[in-house]
C-alpha positions as CSV (number, residue, x, y, z in Angstrom):
1,M,-134.4,-56.0,43.7
2,D,-134.7,-53.3,46.7
3,G,-133.3,-50.4,44.9
4,C,-130.0,-49.7,45.3
5,C,-127.7,-49.6,43.0
6,E,-125.7,-53.0,41.7
7,I,-122.6,-50.7,41.6
8,E,-122.9,-48.4,45.0
9,P,-125.4,-50.2,47.0
10,S,-126.1,-47.5,49.3
11,M,-127.4,-45.6,47.1
12,Q,-130.1,-45.5,44.9
13,C,-130.5,-47.0,41.6
14,V,-130.8,-43.8,39.7
15,W,-132.9,-45.4,36.7
16,V,-135.7,-46.9,40.0
17,S,-135.6,-43.2,41.3
18,A,-136.2,-41.7,37.5
19,W,-138.9,-44.9,36.8
20,E,-140.7,-42.7,40.7
21,R,-140.3,-39.7,39.0
22,S,-141.9,-40.0,35.4
23,K,-145.3,-41.3,37.4
24,E,-145.7,-38.1,38.7
25,M,-144.8,-35.9,35.5
26,P,-148.8,-36.1,33.6
27,L,-147.6,-35.2,29.7
28,Y,-144.3,-37.0,29.2
29,G,-144.1,-39.2,32.3
30,S,-144.6,-42.7,29.7
31,Q,-141.8,-41.4,27.5
32,I,-139.3,-43.3,30.0
33,L,-141.0,-46.9,27.9
34,K,-140.2,-45.4,24.8
35,I,-136.2,-47.6,24.1
36,Q,-133.8,-46.1,22.4
37,P,-131.8,-47.7,19.7
38,P,-128.3,-47.2,20.2
39,L,-125.8,-45.0,19.2
40,N,-124.0,-46.0,15.4
41,R,-120.6,-44.9,17.0
42,Q,-119.2,-44.9,13.1
43,L,-121.4,-42.0,12.3
44,Q,-119.7,-40.3,14.6
45,D,-118.6,-37.0,12.3
46,T,-119.6,-37.2,10.3
47,S,-123.4,-34.6,9.0
48,A,-126.8,-35.5,11.1
49,W,-128.7,-34.1,8.7
50,I,-127.2,-36.2,5.7
51,N,-127.6,-38.9,7.8
52,D,-131.0,-38.6,7.9
53,L,-130.9,-38.2,4.4
54,T,-129.5,-41.6,3.6
55,G,-131.2,-42.9,6.0
56,G,-127.3,-43.0,7.9
57,S,-125.4,-44.5,4.7
58,I,-122.3,-44.5,6.3
59,G,-120.6,-45.3,1.7
60,A,-122.6,-42.0,0.6
61,G,-119.5,-40.0,1.3
62,W,-120.9,-37.3,2.2
63,G,-120.6,-35.1,5.7
64,R,-116.9,-36.8,6.1
């Protein structure tokens, strides 16, 4: 609430810093609002290309 880290209260929160700095970026500053979906860890060590083409089908048998 005060801009400090919830883990280490003596430090400024990295997300507050990122938010403040994003306001100074004319081209990509608004990208901070884009929410990224979490990674599917079940796809680790598989082919990103094949996963993209198949929609991330783990059972496809490709890229393992």
